[in-house]
Backbone as a chain_set.jsonl record, in Angstrom:
{"seq": "XXXXXXXXXXXXXXXXXXXXXXXXXXXXXXXXXXXXXXXXXXXXXXXXXXXXXXXXXXXXXXXXXXXXXXXXXXXXXXXXXXXXXXXXXXXXXXXXXXXXXXX", "coords": {"N": [[13.791, 112.76, 32.371], [13.836, 115.929, 30.91], [11.601, 117.537, 30.876], [10.065, 117.056, 33.149], [11.77, 117.95, 35.116], [12.43, 120.722, 37.203], [9.841, 121.526, 37.592], [8.144, 122.109, 35.423], [5.94, 120.727, 34.398], [4.082, 121.064, 36.423], [3.647, 123.82, 36.233], [2.487, 124.022, 33.694], [0.134, 122.495, 34.077], [-1.084, 124.035, 36.091], [-1.584, 126.406, 34.67], [-3.39, 125.412, 32.779], [-5.55, 124.619, 34.404], [-6.261, 127.106, 35.464], [-7.077, 128.403, 33.098], [-9.365, 126.914, 32.463], [-10.963, 127.357, 34.755], [-11.339, 130.137, 34.652], [-12.808, 130.408, 32.43], [-11.733, 130.731, 29.912], [-11.787, 130.371, 26.486], [-14.312, 129.246, 26.431], [-16.48, 129.437, 24.662], [-18.126, 127.717, 23.327], [-21.312, 126.452, 22.539], [-24.167, 124.451, 23.071], [-26.715, 124.182, 21.106], [-29.632, 122.878, 20.722], [-32.37, 121.868, 18.775], [-35.306, 120.412, 19.258], [-37.903, 118.464, 17.928], [-41.367, 117.504, 18.023], [-41.859, 114.438, 19.693], [-42.043, 111.403, 17.847], [-43.809, 108.497, 17.204], [-42.419, 105.751, 15.683], [-43.737, 103.643, 14.632], [-44.86, 100.152, 14.319], [-42.861, 98.722, 12.99], [-40.426, 99.704, 13.855], [-40.664, 100.555, 16.641], [-41.065, 98.606, 19.59], [-41.999, 96.136, 22.085], [-39.724, 95.208, 23.134], [-36.402, 95.769, 24.498], [-35.236, 98.433, 23.12], [-32.533, 100.441, 22.24], [-30.063, 103.129, 22.286], [-30.285, 104.696, 19.789], [-29.245, 105.806, 16.54], [-29.037, 108.021, 13.904], [-28.104, 108.14, 10.515], [-26.046, 110.635, 8.855], [-27.288, 111.511, 6.525], [-29.881, 110.964, 7.065], [-31.115, 108.625, 6.279], [-30.662, 106.098, 7.278], [-31.239, 104.186, 10.167], [-29.829, 103.174, 13.054], [-29.733, 100.932, 15.807], [-29.646, 99.365, 19.073], [-30.927, 96.256, 20.201], [-32.833, 93.776, 21.998], [-34.602, 92.226, 20.707], [-36.69, 89.646, 19.175], [-34.992, 87.349, 17.086], [-32.477, 88.148, 17.491], [-28.962, 87.518, 17.801], [-27.58, 87.418, 20.12], [-27.57, 88.814, 23.446], [-28.017, 91.619, 23.114], [-28.318, 92.996, 20.001], [-27.108, 94.752, 17.086], [-29.147, 96.625, 14.93], [-30.555, 97.718, 11.792], [-32.539, 100.054, 10.031], [-33.714, 101.241, 6.958], [-34.473, 103.882, 4.582], [-35.711, 105.344, 1.537], [-35.962, 108.114, 1.057], [-35.917, 111.051, 3.163], [-38.52, 111.619, 3.75], [-39.914, 109.273, 3.544], [-41.369, 106.265, 5.022], [-39.818, 104.188, 7.542], [-38.097, 101.265, 6.5], [-38.131, 97.631, 6.538], [-36.67, 96.098, 9.38], [-33.257, 95.1, 9.737], [-31.096, 92.726, 10.994], [-27.731, 93.227, 11.809], [-26.131, 91.035, 11.645], [-23.799, 88.153, 11.978], [-21.194, 89.116, 11.597], [-21.018, 91.478, 12.927], [-22.616, 91.133, 15.236], [-22.779, 88.812, 17.983], [-23.021, 85.907, 20.154], [-22.524, 87.067, 22.556]], "CA": [[13.309, 113.624, 31.315], [13.993, 117.33, 31.26], [10.284, 118.17, 31.015], [9.623, 116.937, 34.527], [12.701, 118.669, 35.976], [12.178, 122.147, 37.35], [8.428, 121.805, 37.821], [7.437, 122.608, 34.228], [4.628, 120.076, 34.276], [3.203, 121.735, 37.385], [3.315, 125.128, 35.677], [1.553, 123.797, 32.586], [-1.139, 122.057, 34.654], [-1.678, 125.186, 36.764], [-2.118, 127.277, 33.617], [-4.558, 124.743, 32.196], [-6.64, 124.702, 35.381], [-6.686, 128.511, 35.488], [-7.814, 128.687, 31.866], [-10.691, 126.296, 32.585], [-11.751, 128.014, 35.803], [-11.66, 131.507, 34.25], [-13.704, 130.348, 31.273], [-11.044, 131.064, 28.668], [-12.096, 129.409, 25.43], [-15.573, 128.558, 26.72], [-17.538, 130.031, 23.848], [-18.922, 126.672, 22.687], [-22.669, 126.304, 23.041], [-24.937, 123.361, 22.485], [-28.056, 124.676, 20.835], [-30.391, 121.814, 20.091], [-33.78, 122.105, 18.516], [-35.981, 119.136, 19.207], [-39.292, 118.524, 17.51], [-42.3, 116.677, 18.765], [-41.547, 113.005, 19.572], [-42.878, 110.691, 16.892], [-43.766, 107.048, 17.249], [-41.993, 105.299, 14.366], [-44.583, 102.541, 14.19], [-44.53, 98.8, 14.78], [-41.637, 98.214, 12.367], [-39.298, 100.141, 14.673], [-41.0, 100.483, 18.059], [-41.476, 97.274, 20.022], [-42.017, 95.987, 23.531], [-38.374, 94.793, 23.519], [-35.534, 96.865, 24.933], [-34.546, 99.087, 22.019], [-31.758, 101.528, 22.835], [-28.916, 103.745, 21.6], [-30.556, 104.977, 18.38], [-28.358, 106.721, 15.835], [-29.474, 108.217, 12.517], [-27.003, 108.542, 9.65], [-26.042, 112.067, 8.557], [-28.246, 111.804, 5.445], [-31.224, 110.683, 7.567], [-31.705, 107.49, 5.561], [-30.406, 104.852, 8.002], [-31.435, 104.254, 11.612], [-29.165, 102.066, 13.733], [-29.981, 100.867, 17.245], [-29.401, 98.095, 19.75], [-32.181, 95.68, 20.679], [-32.841, 92.357, 22.357], [-35.817, 91.683, 20.091], [-36.629, 88.313, 18.566], [-34.12, 87.303, 15.922], [-31.137, 88.558, 17.901], [-27.996, 86.427, 17.948], [-27.108, 87.467, 21.503], [-28.465, 89.544, 24.33], [-28.366, 92.848, 22.4], [-27.715, 93.062, 18.678], [-27.286, 95.99, 16.34], [-30.12, 96.516, 13.859], [-30.646, 98.9, 10.944], [-33.697, 100.259, 9.162], [-33.375, 102.251, 5.957], [-35.559, 104.456, 3.792], [-35.194, 105.935, 0.305], [-35.875, 109.562, 1.264], [-36.208, 111.444, 4.535], [-39.976, 111.697, 3.913], [-40.48, 107.926, 3.499], [-41.423, 105.478, 6.253], [-38.68, 103.281, 7.705], [-38.305, 99.937, 5.94], [-37.992, 96.455, 7.392], [-35.438, 96.027, 10.164], [-32.298, 94.064, 9.375], [-30.058, 92.453, 11.975], [-26.454, 93.382, 11.121], [-25.582, 89.703, 11.426], [-22.717, 87.616, 12.803], [-19.935, 89.859, 11.476], [-21.085, 92.521, 13.957], [-23.262, 90.594, 16.441], [-22.488, 87.423, 18.345], [-23.794, 85.439, 21.291], [-22.213, 87.905, 23.717]], "C": [[13.408, 115.071, 31.773], [12.659, 118.012, 31.492], [9.807, 118.161, 32.463], [10.532, 117.687, 35.495], [12.305, 120.139, 36.053], [10.711, 122.494, 37.482], [7.658, 122.324, 36.62], [6.049, 121.994, 34.078], [3.625, 120.716, 35.221], [2.754, 123.086, 36.873], [2.295, 124.998, 34.55], [0.179, 123.399, 33.116], [-1.839, 123.202, 35.373], [-2.289, 126.144, 35.755], [-3.371, 126.701, 32.989], [-5.763, 124.857, 33.122], [-7.156, 126.131, 35.482], [-7.516, 128.864, 34.257], [-9.223, 128.117, 31.923], [-11.541, 127.056, 33.592], [-12.132, 129.442, 35.449], [-12.553, 131.557, 33.015], [-13.043, 130.729, 29.966], [-11.324, 129.973, 27.647], [-13.403, 128.69, 25.632], [-16.735, 129.122, 25.902], [-18.419, 128.986, 23.161], [-20.288, 126.564, 23.348], [-23.315, 125.119, 22.35], [-26.361, 123.872, 22.317], [-28.805, 123.622, 20.035], [-31.821, 122.267, 19.863], [-34.426, 120.743, 18.345], [-37.409, 119.349, 18.755], [-40.157, 117.675, 18.418], [-41.917, 115.21, 18.602], [-42.543, 112.307, 18.652], [-42.711, 109.192, 17.068], [-43.45, 106.565, 15.833], [-42.741, 104.068, 13.882], [-44.06, 101.188, 14.588], [-43.289, 98.195, 14.124], [-40.429, 98.527, 13.244], [-39.586, 99.965, 16.158], [-41.496, 99.098, 18.42], [-41.543, 97.246, 21.542], [-40.669, 95.477, 24.038], [-37.579, 96.016, 23.97], [-34.735, 97.382, 23.732], [-33.802, 100.284, 22.595], [-30.675, 102.031, 21.892], [-29.181, 104.008, 20.12], [-29.563, 105.975, 17.799], [-28.819, 106.798, 14.379], [-28.278, 108.692, 11.707], [-27.141, 110.024, 9.278], [-27.007, 112.436, 7.43], [-29.684, 111.498, 5.85], [-31.886, 109.465, 6.953], [-31.469, 106.137, 6.235], [-30.55, 105.101, 9.499], [-30.834, 102.997, 12.224], [-29.547, 102.099, 15.206], [-29.692, 99.469, 17.753], [-30.728, 97.572, 20.277], [-31.983, 94.225, 21.061], [-34.071, 91.669, 21.773], [-35.594, 90.302, 19.497], [-35.795, 88.372, 17.294], [-32.705, 87.75, 16.241], [-30.245, 87.33, 18.059], [-27.481, 86.33, 19.377], [-28.079, 88.249, 22.354], [-28.909, 90.867, 23.728], [-27.603, 92.877, 21.094], [-27.903, 94.449, 18.088], [-28.179, 95.719, 15.139], [-30.093, 97.788, 13.028], [-31.964, 98.876, 10.179], [-33.302, 101.362, 8.193], [-34.635, 102.77, 5.283], [-34.938, 105.174, 2.607], [-35.02, 107.444, 0.412], [-36.246, 109.865, 2.709], [-37.712, 111.542, 4.801], [-40.651, 110.33, 3.917], [-40.542, 107.306, 4.896], [-40.177, 104.598, 6.324], [-39.042, 101.908, 7.168], [-38.124, 98.854, 6.99], [-36.646, 96.469, 8.114], [-34.565, 94.873, 9.699], [-31.283, 93.944, 10.506], [-28.723, 92.538, 11.239], [-25.657, 92.093, 11.01], [-24.345, 89.368, 12.22], [-21.368, 88.304, 12.625], [-19.859, 90.916, 12.568], [-21.589, 91.948, 15.279], [-22.819, 89.165, 16.704], [-23.281, 87.056, 19.589], [-23.551, 86.257, 22.558], [-22.971, 89.193, 23.656]], "O": [[13.088, 115.384, 32.92], [12.596, 118.984, 32.245], [9.221, 119.132, 32.942], [10.099, 118.029, 36.595], [11.888, 120.724, 35.053], [10.369, 123.677, 37.482], [6.602, 122.932, 36.794], [5.102, 122.67, 33.677], [2.459, 120.893, 34.872], [1.597, 123.464, 37.058], [1.348, 125.781, 34.47], [-0.836, 123.916, 32.648], [-3.059, 123.333, 35.279], [-3.395, 126.642, 35.964], [-4.316, 127.436, 32.7], [-6.869, 125.158, 32.673], [-8.364, 126.345, 35.576], [-8.537, 129.544, 34.363], [-10.172, 128.763, 31.48], [-12.701, 127.366, 33.322], [-13.169, 129.92, 35.909], [-13.0, 132.629, 32.608], [-13.738, 131.024, 28.994], [-11.118, 128.79, 27.918], [-13.601, 127.617, 25.062], [-17.847, 129.263, 26.412], [-19.374, 129.352, 22.475], [-20.398, 126.583, 24.574], [-23.036, 124.829, 21.186], [-27.113, 123.975, 23.286], [-28.627, 123.498, 18.823], [-32.398, 122.976, 20.688], [-34.125, 120.014, 17.401], [-38.054, 120.316, 19.16], [-39.708, 117.194, 19.458], [-41.67, 114.769, 17.479], [-43.739, 112.594, 18.683], [-41.59, 108.683, 17.08], [-44.145, 106.933, 14.886], [-42.413, 103.512, 12.833], [-42.96, 101.069, 15.127], [-42.72, 97.243, 14.658], [-39.516, 97.71, 13.364], [-38.828, 99.295, 16.86], [-42.248, 98.48, 17.666], [-41.184, 98.22, 22.205], [-40.485, 95.327, 25.246], [-38.034, 97.152, 23.837], [-33.691, 96.831, 23.383], [-34.378, 101.061, 23.357], [-30.41, 101.44, 20.845], [-28.39, 103.591, 19.274], [-29.099, 106.879, 18.494], [-28.971, 105.777, 13.708], [-27.52, 109.549, 12.161], [-28.227, 110.593, 9.377], [-27.496, 113.565, 7.387], [-30.61, 111.74, 5.075], [-33.097, 109.286, 7.089], [-32.027, 105.13, 5.798], [-30.052, 106.094, 10.029], [-31.282, 101.886, 11.941], [-29.673, 103.174, 15.791], [-29.518, 98.525, 16.983], [-31.561, 98.346, 20.748], [-31.108, 93.534, 20.54], [-34.523, 90.648, 22.291], [-34.46, 89.851, 19.338], [-35.883, 89.327, 16.523], [-31.832, 87.736, 15.373], [-30.714, 86.246, 18.405], [-27.001, 85.277, 19.797], [-29.265, 88.344, 22.036], [-30.088, 91.208, 23.825], [-26.375, 92.792, 21.084], [-28.751, 95.22, 18.537], [-28.006, 94.731, 14.425], [-29.652, 98.831, 13.511], [-32.435, 97.825, 9.742], [-32.624, 102.315, 8.579], [-35.712, 102.185, 5.396], [-33.774, 105.571, 2.658], [-34.037, 107.992, -0.087], [-36.825, 109.023, 3.395], [-38.133, 111.546, 5.957], [-41.83, 110.227, 4.254], [-39.868, 107.753, 5.824], [-39.558, 104.298, 5.303], [-40.165, 101.439, 7.357], [-37.981, 99.137, 8.18], [-35.618, 96.81, 7.529], [-35.059, 93.812, 9.319], [-30.686, 94.935, 10.923], [-28.591, 91.979, 10.15], [-24.618, 92.062, 10.352], [-23.879, 90.167, 13.032], [-20.471, 88.09, 13.44], [-18.779, 91.219, 13.076], [-21.034, 92.254, 16.333], [-22.523, 88.408, 15.78], [-24.133, 87.83, 20.027], [-24.303, 86.14, 23.525], [-22.839, 90.03, 24.549]]}, "num_chains": 1, "name": "protein.A"}
């Protein structure tokens, strides 16, 4: 391949490393605002290993992994929904065998 001939790849990689080390294009910032932690109640919180929570962009669905009773395997994906962002979370639903299995 002609790209590798003449050391062009080395030149490109050197330029890339220089750009990173000099901070070129490093204007991205992560500015997070966190509120006070809130216990979501016995419907969501449990003594089981609940992990990897993710809330939908509209704030109406909460997905997470858990090994709670009713799981098909060691850790299943569960979802809780609510009608508005001000409502309490509804009953948890296991996403079922299409998503979860014995593994």
